[in-house]
N, C-alpha and C positions, 0 to 999 in steps of 0.2 A: 562348279561342285561347293568347294570350300568359302568361294567369295558368296554365296546364296546363301548359304547356313551362316556365314558372318553376320550377313547382313538381319537376316531372321532373327538370332539372338542379340545384336542391337537393338532391332526394333520392339520383342520383350522386352531386355534390359530397359528401353523409355519406357514402357508401358505400366512396368512395376513401380518405376520413379517418379510417374503421374501417380500411378494412387496409393505410395508412400507419402508423398506431395502431399496431398487432398488431402488424406488422414491424418498429416501432424499439424497441415493449418487447420484443421479441424477441433482436436484437440488445444491448440491453442485460445481458437477463437471463442471456446467454453470456456476457458481461464480468463479470457482478458471481463474489462468492465469500460472501456471506453465505448464510444459512440452511442448518441441520440435516441438512435431509431433499437425498438427491442430483436428486430433479426438480421439485423446491421452490426454488432458489435466489430467487426475491421474495417468500420467506415473511412478512418483517415488512408488506410492503405487501398483502400475502393476507389476510394474519389482523384487518387495519385495515378490508379490503373487508368481511368475512365478520363482522366484531359491527354493522358499518354494515348489512349487508344483515339481520343477526339484528332489529336494531333496530325496521327500517322491517316486516321482517316481523311481527313482535310488536305493534306501535301502528297498522297498517295496513292490511297483508295480511293476515295471519292473523285480525282481528276480522270485516274484510269479509266472507271464507270461512266461517266459522263462521256468518254470517247466513244469507249465501246455500248454506249447507246443511240453512236447511230448507225449501227449493223442493223440493213433489216429487218424488220419483224420478220420475217419467217424464214427468219436466220436464228436469229435468238431463238424464237417456239421449238424449234429441232433440239438447240442446245440445252437449254428446260427440259425439252422431255426425255432426253438420253440420261442425265440426270437422274431425272424424277425416278424413272426405270430400274437403275441401277440402287437406287434408296428402298423403289418396293419389295425390294427381300428381305431386305431387316427389318423396317419396316411389318412386313408379312410372321416374322416371327416373332417378334414385340405384341401384335396383336396374337399370336399363338400363348404366348408369355403369357397375357394377360388375362385369358380364357377367353378372348372374341373370338370362336374357333368362323365361322360365317365370316368378318372381316376378312383373315389371316387365308382362307382359301380365295374369298373374291378376290386381293391381292395377289395369292399367288396364279389367278386366272390375267391380272392386267398384266403379269412380266412372261407368261404368258403368250399372251396375242398381240402385247404389244413390241414382243424380242423377234416376234414372228411376221404377220403381218403389218404390222408398224416397223419394220426394216431398223430390229438391234431398238426400239424405242425411240428412233427421231420423230412416229407420228405416234397422239396418243389416241389410238384407234379405243383400248378397251372402256376411256369415258364415254365415247358415243355409242358404245354399247349396253351404257350404264352401269358397270362395275365404279363403284367411287372410288378416288383419288383419299387417300389418309395420310396421315402424318404421326406416326410416332415414331420414339427412341426409349434406349433405356433406360435413361431419367424418369420419364413417365412408367415404364414397367415398376421401377422400384418404388413410385409413389401408391403405384395401384397396388403394390404389395404391403403397401403399410411402413413403406420408410419415409422417414420424415423431411423434407425439403434442407432441413439447418439453418446457417447464416446465409444472408445474401454474400455472392462473392463476382468480381469482375474482375474476367480471365484476360490478359490481352490477347489483342485484336480481336479474339471471337467474343467478346462484351459480355452481356449478364449474365449469370450462371448462379447456382447456386453449389451446395455441398454434394446434396442428392448426387443433383445434376450433372454438376462435376466428376464424380465418379462412376457415373454411368455414359458420360463424353466418352471415359478410356477405354470402355467395350463397345463404343461406337465405332470409335478410330481402330477399333481391333478389329473390327466387322465390318468397315469400308475397302469395297473394292477396290476404289480410287484408292486411298492413301497405303494400303498392301502392295499397288500393281510394283514389281520388280524392277522395270525398268525405269530406270531415272530420271529420265529429260521424261518420259512422258508423262511419272506420277506429276512432277513437279510442273508443270504444263497443262496437266486435269485440275489438278487441285485448285490451282492458277485460276482458270477460266471461270470454274464453276463460284470461285468465290468472288468474284467481279461482276460475272452474273447477277447473284446471287444481290450485289451491292446495290449494281444498277435496279433491280427490282423496288429500292425499296427510295428510294433518286426523292422522293415527294414527300415522304414519310419523315423523313428528320428534319426537315424544311416543317412540319405542322408539329413537331414536337417541339422546339424550341420557338415557336410561338408560342405556345400552347401554356407555359412555363419559366416562371421566373429560374429555376433550378431546375437545370434540366435533368439530373443528377436525380435527384429524387420525383421526377416523373419519368425518369426511364428503371427506376429501380420498383416502385408501385407498379407499372404497367406490366411489368415480367412477370414479377410475383400474381397479382393477378391472371397475366394469361397463361403461366403454364399452373397454378391453381384448376385454369379451366379447361385446361388439355388433357390434367389426370383425369376429372369427372366427367371429360366426355360432354358439358356445354352446360351441365347442373351442379355447380360447385356448391356448398357448404356454405350457410353467411359468414362472412367473418369483417369484425371491424378492419379498417384502414388507417393504420396508423399515423401513413401522412396526410389523410384528408383532417381525422381530429388534432393533429400537429396545426395546421391552416385555419379552423376552428378557435384554439386554443390562441391565436392567433390574432382574430377580432374580437375582445370583452367587449366591444360596446352595442354588438349587435342583439342580443340578449335585454341589455336596458330599451334600448330601441324599441325590439319589439311586446316589449312589457309598455314600451308609453303608447306605444301605437292601441294597443288592447284597450289600456285607461280610457281613451281619448273618445270621444262617441262620434261617429262619424256621422254628418249631414242626414242622412238616411233617419239612424237613429232618434238625433235631434229633435226633428222635426214629430217621428213618432211622439215621443215619451212631452212637446209639447201641447199635443193634442189631444192627450189623456191627458 
């Protein structure tokens, strides 16, 4: 009993520490003057963390995910369905907190159906019955409530985030039944399996990112900002200027001059018409 209470107090202290750290970083970011991107004042620190994550992924996480990818598809489907069913509980809570009652009821229906007929979530019967799978977290809920995203932040191992989503992550962790599981060996095994399963799903996406951008860090930063904005506004975000795109255009000063030259040069068709006139 005393051991369980001690473990609970340690988790609570960890969560308070994470929240305090995020708040402290937020205050330091507000005071920072460095960084070329207006939403990335901690860019030097973020790039260092990004490089650490790249190396950890290259030498540890990705190789394990590649081995896991050889697991038969039906088994991987069951693994994904099981963790997805656990996640639907917190997703439903966030939909309710965002005022989306119909979606929250649908999430509750998914958990009920998949936990019973779907054999504890092994099979996604709810989707076949027309109950849509949603993707909500506390960071999105804070965004719906009007909390600003704050500066961009790269977290160790977890990757791209921002200060609002990092604070939301503290709540997500506290509500995660996998991480909060009391038995240490089961908790660690399940957490690792979920991480590797998610990484295996993205095995092709990282190659695309490397081929699509000269600066992978800037590419991932821009992608994350747009992706989260789209999530907060449920697919209909307001139009905002992309600083990375503007910066890329600024690096091509000859383009406007070339366009002006093209417009000033008559085309063969227009020259023919002028000669006929």
